[in-house]
NUFIVO-190739 format. One line per 4 residues: number of its first residue (from 1); their letters; for each residue x, y, z of N, C-alpha, C, O. Coordinates in steps of 0.1 Angstrom, whole numbers, plus 5000, padded with zeros to 4 digits. Example, Ala and Ser with C-alpha at 12.3 -4.5 7.8 and 13.67 -1.06 7.14 Angstrom:
% NUFIVO-190739
1) AS) 5132/4943/5078/5123/4955/5078/5132/4967/5078/5142/4967/5085; 5128/4978/5071/5137/4989/5071/5129/5000/5079/5134/5011/5080
//
This chain:
% NUFIVO-190739
1) MSKF) 5008/4988/5000/5000/5000/5000/5009/5013/5000/5019/5013/5007; 5005/5022/4992/5013/5034/4991/5005/5047/4991/5009/5058/4988; 4992/5045/4994/4983/5056/4995/4980/5060/5009/4978/5052/5018; 4980/5073/5011/4978/5078/5025/4967/5089/5025/4965/5096/5015
5) CGNC) 4960/5089/5036/4949/5099/5038/4955/5113/5039/4964/5115/5047; 4951/5122/5031/4956/5136/5032/4951/5143/5044/4956/5154/5048; 4941/5138/5051/4935/5144/5063/4941/5140/5076/4945/5148/5085; 4943/5126/5078/4949/5121/5090/4962/5113/5089/4968/5110/5099
9) GTEL) 4966/5110/5076/4978/5103/5074/4978/5088/5074/4988/5082/5073; 4966/5082/5076/4965/5068/5077/4968/5061/5063/4964/5066/5053; 4976/5050/5064/4979/5043/5052/4967/5035/5047/4961/5028/5055; 4965/5036/5034/4952/5030/5029/4955/5021/5017/4966/5021/5011
13) QDDA) 4945/5013/5013/4946/5006/5000/4946/5015/4989/4940/5026/4989; 4952/5011/4978/4953/5020/4966/4940/5024/4961/4939/5035/4955; 4930/5015/4961/4917/5019/4955/4907/5024/4965/4895/5026/4962; 4912/5028/4977/4903/5034/4988/4897/5047/4983/4905/5055/4978
17) VVCS) 4884/5049/4985/4878/5062/4982/4874/5070/4994/4871/5082/4994; 4874/5063/5006/4870/5069/5018/4880/5064/5029/4884/5052/5029; 4885/5073/5037/4895/5069/5047/4888/5061/5058/4878/5065/5063; 4894/5049/5061/4888/5040/5071/4890/5045/5085/4884/5040/5094
21) NCGV) 4898/5055/5087/4901/5060/5100/4892/5073/5104/4885/5073/5114; 4893/5083/5095/4885/5095/5098/4873/5097/5089/4865/5106/5092; 4871/5089/5079/4859/5090/5071/4859/5100/5060/4849/5102/5053; 4870/5107/5058/4871/5117/5048/4870/5111/5034/4875/5101/5031
25) NLAP) 4863/5118/5025/4861/5114/5011/4874/5116/5003/4879/5128/5003; 4880/5106/4997/4893/5107/4991/4892/5109/4976/4902/5111/4968; 4879/5109/4971/4877/5111/4956/4882/5125/4953/4880/5135/4961; 4887/5127/4941/4891/5141/4936/4880/5150/4937/4869/5147/4933
29) KAEE) 4882/5162/4942/4871/5172/4944/4870/5180/4931/4879/5185/4926; 4857/5180/4927/4855/5189/4915/4855/5203/4920/4851/5206/4931; 4859/5212/4911/4859/5226/4915/4846/5231/4918/4836/5230/4909; 4844/5237/4929/4831/5241/4934/4827/5254/4926/4834/5263/4925
33) AAPA) 4815/5253/4921/4810/5265/4914/4806/5275/4923/4802/5272/4935; 4807/5288/4919/4803/5299/4928/4788/5299/4929/4781/5295/4920; 4782/5302/4941/4768/5302/4943/4761/5311/4933/4766/5322/4929; 4749/5306/4928/4742/5315/4919/4737/5327/4925/4737/5328/4938
37) ADTT) 4734/5337/4917/4731/5350/4923/4719/5350/4931/4717/5358/4941; 4709/5341/4928/4697/5340/4936/4697/5330/4947/4687/5327/4953; 4709/5325/4951/4710/5315/4962/4708/5322/4975/4714/5333/4978; 4700/5316/4983/4697/5322/4996/4706/5316/5007/4711/5305/5005
41) PADV) 4707/5322/5019/4714/5316/5030/4709/5302/5034/4716/5293/5038; 4695/5300/5032/4689/5287/5035/4694/5277/5025/4697/5265/5029; 4696/5280/5013/4701/5271/5003/4715/5266/5006/4718/5254/5005; 4723/5276/5010/4737/5273/5014/4737/5263/5026/4745/5254/5027
45) AVAA) 4728/5266/5036/4728/5258/5048/4723/5243/5045/4729/5234/5050; 4713/5242/5036/4709/5229/5032/4720/5221/5025/4722/5209/5028; 4727/5228/5016/4738/5221/5009/4749/5216/5019/4754/5206/5017; 4752/5224/5029/4762/5221/5039/4757/5208/5047/4765/5199/5050
49) VKKG) 4744/5208/5050/4739/5196/5058/4740/5184/5049/4744/5173/5054; 4737/5185/5036/4737/5173/5027/4752/5168/5026/4754/5156/5026; 4761/5177/5025/4775/5174/5024/4780/5166/5037/4787/5156/5036; 4776/5172/5048/4779/5165/5061/4773/5152/5062/4779/5142/5067
53) ATVF) 4761/5150/5058/4754/5137/5059/4761/5127/5050/4762/5115/5053; 4766/5132/5038/4772/5122/5029/4785/5117/5035/4788/5105/5035; 4793/5126/5042/4805/5121/5048/4802/5112/5060/4809/5102/5061; 4791/5115/5067/4787/5106/5078/4783/5092/5073/4787/5082/5079
57) IDKC) 4775/5092/5063/4771/5079/5057/4783/5071/5052/4784/5059/5054; 4792/5078/5045/4804/5071/5040/4812/5065/5051/4817/5054/5050; 4813/5072/5062/4821/5067/5074/4814/5055/5080/4821/5045/5083; 4801/5055/5081/4793/5043/5086/4795/5031/5077/4797/5020/5082
61) KSDK) 4796/5033/5064/4797/5022/5054/4811/5016/5055/4813/5004/5054; 4821/5024/5057/4835/5020/5056/4841/5015/5070/4850/5008/5070; 4834/5019/5081/4840/5016/5094/4829/5010/5103/4820/5017/5108; 4830/4997/5104/4819/4989/5111/4820/4993/5126/4809/4993/5133
65) KFLG) 4832/4996/5132/4833/4999/5146/4825/5013/5148/4818/5014/5158; 4828/5022/5139/4821/5035/5140/4806/5033/5139/4798/5040/5147; 4801/5024/5130/4787/5022/5129/4781/5016/5142/4770/5019/5146; 4789/5007/5148/4784/5001/5161/4782/5012/5172/4773/5011/5179
69) IVLG) 4792/5021/5172/4791/5032/5182/4779/5041/5179/4771/5044/5189; 4776/5044/5166/4764/5052/5163/4752/5045/5167/4743/5051/5173; 4751/5032/5164/4738/5024/5167/4736/5023/5182/4725/5024/5187; 4748/5022/5189/4747/5021/5204/4742/5034/5210/4734/5035/5219
73) AVAG) 4747/5045/5204/4742/5059/5208/4727/5061/5206/4720/5066/5214; 4723/5056/5194/4709/5058/5190/4700/5050/5200/4690/5054/5205; 4705/5037/5203/4697/5029/5213/4696/5036/5226/4686/5035/5233; 4707/5042/5230/4707/5049/5243/4698/5060/5244/4691/5062/5254
77) VVAL) 4697/5068/5233/4688/5079/5232/4673/5074/5233/4665/5080/5240; 4670/5063/5225/4657/5058/5225/4653/5053/5239/4642/5056/5244; 4662/5046/5246/4659/5042/5260/4657/5054/5269/4648/5053/5278; 4665/5064/5268/4663/5076/5276/4649/5082/5274/4643/5086/5283
81) IVVL) 4645/5083/5261/4632/5088/5258/4621/5080/5265/4611/5086/5270; 4622/5067/5264/4612/5058/5270/4611/5061/5285/4600/5062/5291; 4623/5062/5292/4623/5064/5306/4617/5078/5310/4609/5079/5319; 4620/5088/5302/4615/5101/5304/4599/5101/5303/4592/5108/5310
85) CLIF) 4595/5094/5293/4580/5093/5291/4573/5086/5303/4562/5090/5307; 4580/5076/5308/4574/5069/5320/4574/5078/5332/4565/5078/5340; 4585/5087/5333/4586/5095/5345/4576/5107/5344/4569/5111/5353; 4577/5114/5332/4570/5126/5330/4557/5125/5322/4551/5135/5318
89) GGGY) 4553/5113/5318/4542/5112/5309/4529/5113/5315/4519/5113/5308; 4528/5115/5328/4515/5117/5334/4506/5105/5336/4494/5106/5335; 4512/5093/5338/4505/5081/5340/4497/5081/5354/4499/5091/5361; 4489/5070/5356/4481/5070/5368/4489/5070/5381/4484/5072/5392
93) EKAI) 4502/5067/5380/4511/5067/5392/4511/5080/5399/4512/5081/5411; 4510/5091/5391/4509/5104/5397/4497/5106/5406/4497/5112/5416; 4486/5100/5401/4473/5101/5409/4475/5093/5422/4470/5097/5433; 4482/5081/5422/4485/5074/5434/4494/5082/5443/4492/5082/5456
97) DRYV) 4504/5089/5438/4512/5097/5446/4504/5108/5453/4506/5110/5465; 4494/5114/5446/4486/5124/5453/4477/5118/5464/4475/5124/5474; 4473/5105/5461/4465/5098/5471/4473/5096/5484/4468/5098/5495; 4485/5092/5482/4494/5090/5494/4496/5103/5501/4495/5104/5513
101) DANY) 4500/5114/5494/4502/5127/5500/4490/5132/5507/4492/5138/5518; 4478/5130/5502/4466/5135/5508/4462/5127/5520/4459/5132/5531; 4462/5114/5519/4457/5105/5529/4467/5101/5540/4463/5098/5551; 4480/5102/5537/4489/5098/5547/4498/5109/5552/4505/5108/5562
105) YGDY) 4498/5120/5544/4506/5132/5549/4498/5145/5550/4504/5155/5553; 4485/5144/5548/4476/5155/5550/4478/5167/5540/4477/5179/5544; 4482/5164/5528/4485/5175/5518/4471/5179/5511/4466/5171/5503; 4466/5190/5515/4453/5195/5510/4453/5197/5495/4444/5194/5488
109) DAYL) 4464/5203/5490/4465/5206/5475/4465/5193/5467/4459/5192/5457; 4472/5182/5473/4472/5169/5466/4457/5163/5466/4453/5157/5457; 4450/5166/5477/4437/5161/5479/4428/5167/5468/4420/5160/5462; 4429/5180/5466/4421/5187/5456/4424/5182/5442/4415/5181/5433
113) ELIP) 4437/5178/5439/4441/5173/5426/4436/5159/5424/4436/5154/5412; 4431/5153/5434/4424/5139/5433/4410/5140/5427/4404/5130/5423; 4404/5153/5427/4390/5155/5423/4390/5163/5411/4395/5174/5411; 4384/5158/5400/4382/5166/5388/4374/5179/5391/4365/5179/5400
117) DDML) 4377/5190/5384/4371/5203/5388/4356/5203/5388/4350/5208/5397; 4350/5197/5377/4336/5197/5376/4329/5189/5388/4319/5193/5393; 4336/5178/5392/4331/5170/5403/4332/5178/5416/4323/5177/5424; 4343/5185/5418/4345/5193/5430/4334/5204/5431/4329/5206/5442
121) DKML) 4331/5211/5420/4321/5221/5420/4308/5215/5424/4300/5221/5432; 4304/5204/5419/4292/5197/5422/4291/5193/5437/4281/5194/5443; 4302/5188/5442/4303/5184/5456/4301/5196/5465/4293/5195/5474; 4307/5207/5462/4306/5219/5470/4291/5224/5470/4286/5229/5480
125) DSMD) 4285/5224/5458/4271/5228/5457/4262/5219/5465/4253/5224/5472; 4264/5206/5464/4255/5196/5471/4257/5197/5486/4248/5195/5494; 4270/5201/5490/4272/5202/5505/4269/5216/5510/4269/5219/5522; 4267/5225/5500/4264/5239/5503/4274/5246/5512/4272/5252/5522
129) ITKK) 4287/5244/5508/4298/5250/5515/4308/5256/5505/4308/5253/5493; 4316/5265/5510/4326/5272/5502/4339/5264/5502/4340/5254/5510; 4348/5268/5493/4361/5261/5493/4369/5263/5506/4376/5254/5510; 4367/5274/5512/4374/5277/5525/4369/5267/5536/4376/5262/5543
133) EFKE) 4355/5266/5536/4349/5256/5546/4353/5242/5543/4355/5234/5552; 4354/5239/5530/4358/5225/5526/4372/5222/5531/4375/5211/5535; 4381/5232/5530/4395/5231/5534/4396/5229/5549/4403/5221/5554; 4387/5236/5556/4387/5235/5571/4382/5221/5575/4388/5215/5585
137) QFKE) 4372/5216/5568/4368/5202/5571/4379/5192/5569/4381/5183/5576; 4386/5194/5557/4397/5185/5554/4407/5185/5566/4412/5174/5570; 4411/5196/5570/4421/5198/5581/4417/5191/5593/4424/5184/5600; 4404/5193/5597/4399/5186/5609/4399/5171/5608/4403/5164/5617
141) QWED) 4395/5166/5596/4395/5152/5594/4409/5146/5594/4411/5135/5598; 4418/5154/5588/4432/5149/5587/4438/5148/5601/4446/5139/5604; 4435/5157/5610/4440/5157/5624/4436/5144/5631/4444/5137/5638; 4423/5140/5629/4418/5128/5634/4426/5116/5628/4429/5106/5635
145) EKDS) 4427/5116/5615/4434/5105/5608/4449/5104/5612/4454/5093/5614; 4455/5115/5614/4469/5116/5618/4471/5109/5632/4480/5101/5634; 4462/5113/5641/4462/5107/5654/4460/5092/5654/4467/5084/5661; 4451/5088/5645/4449/5073/5644/4461/5066/5638/4464/5055/5643
149) LEDE) 4467/5072/5628/4479/5066/5622/4491/5065/5632/4498/5055/5633; 4493/5075/5640/4504/5076/5650/4501/5066/5661/4510/5061/5667; 4488/5065/5665/4485/5055/5675/4488/5041/5671/4493/5033/5679; 4487/5038/5658/4489/5025/5653/4504/5022/5649/4509/5012/5652
153) FGKD) 4510/5032/5643/4524/5030/5638/4535/5038/5645/4546/5035/5643; 4531/5048/5653/4541/5057/5659/4544/5069/5650/4537/5071/5640; 4554/5077/5654/4557/5089/5647/4566/5086/5635/4569/5074/5632; 4568/5097/5627/4577/5096/5615/4572/5085/5606/4579/5076/5602
157) IKVS) 4559/5087/5601/4553/5077/5592/4558/5079/5578/4558/5090/5573; 4562/5068/5572/4566/5068/5558/4557/5058/5550/4555/5047/5555; 4553/5061/5538/4545/5053/5530/4551/5051/5516/4554/5060/5510; 4551/5038/5512/4555/5035/5499/4545/5026/5492/4536/5020/5500
161) YKVT) 4545/5024/5479/4535/5016/5473/4541/5009/5460/4551/5013/5455; 4534/4999/5456/4537/4993/5443/4524/4988/5437/4515/4982/5444; 4522/4989/5424/4511/4984/5417/4513/4969/5415/4522/4965/5408; 4504/4960/5420/4506/4946/5419/4498/4940/5408/4500/4928/5404
165) DEDK) 4488/4947/5403/4480/4941/5392/4473/4953/5384/4470/4963/5390; 4471/4951/5371/4465/4961/5363/4457/4954/5352/4462/4946/5345; 4445/4958/5350/4436/4953/5340/4429/4964/5333/4423/4973/5339; 4430/4965/5320/4424/4976/5312/4409/4974/5313/4404/4963/5311
169) IDKD) 4401/4984/5316/4387/4984/5317/4381/4983/5303/4384/4992/5294; 4373/4973/5300/4367/4972/5286/4357/4983/5284/4352/4989/5293; 4352/4984/5271/4343/4995/5267/4330/4994/5275/4325/5004/5280; 4324/4982/5277/4311/4981/5283/4312/4985/5298/4304/4993/5303
173) DLDE) 4322/4981/5305/4324/4984/5319/4327/4999/5320/4323/5006/5329; 4335/5004/5311/4339/5019/5311/4326/5027/5309/4325/5038/5315; 4317/5023/5300/4305/5030/5298/4296/5030/5311/4290/5041/5313; 4296/5019/5318/4289/5019/5331/4295/5029/5341/4287/5037/5348
177) IKDG) 4308/5030/5341/4315/5039/5350/4311/5054/5346/4309/5062/5354; 4311/5056/5333/4308/5069/5328/4294/5074/5332/4292/5085/5336; 4285/5064/5331/4271/5067/5335/4270/5071/5350/4263/5081/5354; 4278/5064/5358/4278/5067/5373/4284/5081/5375/4279/5088/5384
181) LKEM) 4295/5084/5369/4303/5096/5371/4295/5108/5365/4298/5119/5369; 4287/5106/5355/4279/5117/5350/4270/5123/5360/4269/5135/5360; 4265/5115/5370/4257/5120/5380/4266/5129/5390/4260/5137/5398; 4279/5127/5389/4288/5135/5398/4294/5147/5391/4304/5153/5396
185) GISK) 4289/5150/5379/4293/5162/5372/4304/5160/5362/4309/5170/5356; 4308/5148/5359/4318/5145/5349/4312/5140/5336/4305/5130/5336; 4314/5147/5325/4309/5144/5312/4314/5131/5307/4326/5127/5310; 4306/5123/5301/4310/5109/5296/4321/5110/5286/4330/5102/5286
189) KSIT) 4321/5120/5277/4331/5121/5266/4345/5125/5272/4355/5123/5265; 4345/5130/5284/4358/5134/5290/4366/5123/5295/4378/5124/5297; 4360/5111/5297/4366/5099/5301/4371/5091/5289/4362/5086/5282; 4383/5089/5287/4388/5083/5275/4395/5069/5277/4397/5062/5268
193) EGYE) 4399/5066/5290/4406/5054/5292/4405/5050/5307/4403/5059/5315; 4406/5037/5310/4406/5033/5324/4412/5020/5326/4413/5011/5318; 4417/5018/5339/4423/5006/5343/4418/5003/5357/4416/5011/5365; 4416/4990/5360/4414/4985/5374/4428/4981/5379/4434/4972/5374
197) IEVE) 4432/4987/5390/4445/4985/5395/4444/4980/5410/4436/4985/5417; 4454/4972/5413/4455/4968/5427/4468/4974/5432/4479/4972/5426; 4468/4980/5443/4480/4987/5449/4483/4982/5463/4474/4981/5471; 4495/4979/5465/4500/4975/5478/4507/4987/5485/4517/4991/5480
201) FTIE) 4502/4991/5496/4508/5002/5504/4515/4997/5516/4510/4988/5523; 4527/5001/5518/4535/4998/5530/4536/5010/5538/4542/5020/5534; 4531/5009/5551/4531/5020/5560/4541/5016/5571/4540/5006/5578; 4551/5025/5573/4561/5023/5584/4562/5035/5593/4562/5046/5589
205) GDDD) 4562/5032/5606/4564/5042/5616/4575/5038/5626/4581/5028/5624; 4577/5046/5636/4587/5043/5646/4584/5030/5654/4592/5023/5659; 4571/5027/5656/4566/5016/5664/4562/5003/5656/4564/4992/5661; 4557/5005/5644/4552/4993/5637/4552/4996/5622/4554/5007/5618
209) EDTE) 4549/4986/5615/4547/4987/5600/4536/4977/5596/4534/4967/5602; 4530/4980/5584/4520/4971/5579/4519/4973/5564/4523/4983/5559; 4512/4963/5558/4510/4964/5543/4495/4962/5541/4488/4953/5546; 4490/4971/5533/4475/4971/5530/4474/4971/5515/4482/4977/5507
213) EETF) 4463/4964/5510/4460/4964/5496/4447/4972/5493/4437/4970/5500; 4447/4979/5482/4436/4987/5478/4433/4985/5463/4443/4983/5456; 4421/4985/5459/4417/4984/5445/4411/4997/5440/4402/5002/5447; 4416/5002/5429/4411/5015/5424/4407/5013/5409/4411/5004/5402
217) NALK) 4398/5022/5405/4396/5025/5391/4405/5037/5387/4402/5048/5392; 4415/5035/5379/4423/5047/5374/4417/5051/5361/4416/5044/5351; 4412/5064/5360/4405/5069/5349/4412/5081/5343/4417/5090/5350; 4413/5082/5330/4419/5093/5323/4407/5103/5319/4399/5100/5311
221) IDGE) 4407/5115/5326/4396/5124/5324/4402/5137/5319/4410/5144/5326; 4398/5142/5307/4403/5154/5302/4418/5154/5301/4425/5164/5304; 4424/5142/5298/4438/5141/5297/4446/5139/5310/4458/5138/5309; 4439/5139/5321/4446/5138/5334/4441/5125/5341/4429/5121/5339
225) WYIF) 4450/5118/5349/4446/5106/5355/4441/5108/5369/4446/5117/5377; 4430/5101/5373/4424/5102/5386/4421/5087/5391/4420/5079/5382; 4421/5085/5404/4417/5072/5409/4405/5073/5418/4403/5083/5425; 4396/5063/5417/4384/5063/5424/4382/5049/5431/4372/5047/5437
//
């Protein structure tokens, strides 16, 4: 071999047209024509992207190791996207988190987020109370619940959970649920998806711990998940 890459100096086969090390195109370059008078900056940018893409493709074709690295990087990006979708995609796990925060930590804002707005308005009307009075009732009930939890488990209560079973609610059953929730102020067309889920809660305190199982209907209403 007596041919060398003019870009990186790697020794190559005489008939090589692409450097196996750096990917540079070794074919003789035709003299580049001057841009036409009506060429726009966008045209120049597109041409540059096409040229870069050609070099990249040639490198992938000639260097299997480089191609493996590229495929590995693509797989990593895809996996990252999947993880981010699971974390930030707004699944029913967020509704379970709110349930825990409201029922075991007394978070009133989390409690409100458990109730669809139309349903909350209908509840307040039927109870003939204001949101301020509703909040006061929640606080009073939470104090009683907190005392009960601490009597059973002690101070410094921590709660974790895991979903142990999940079944998609079929159309007929979902229609029945829609009929029931319509009476509570939720329009049928706003409910688009549902699952019956079993959740195992682990409650730990300074004195004791226990595991409880609950079954919920997780429903997607106006694009947000709620549990009932």
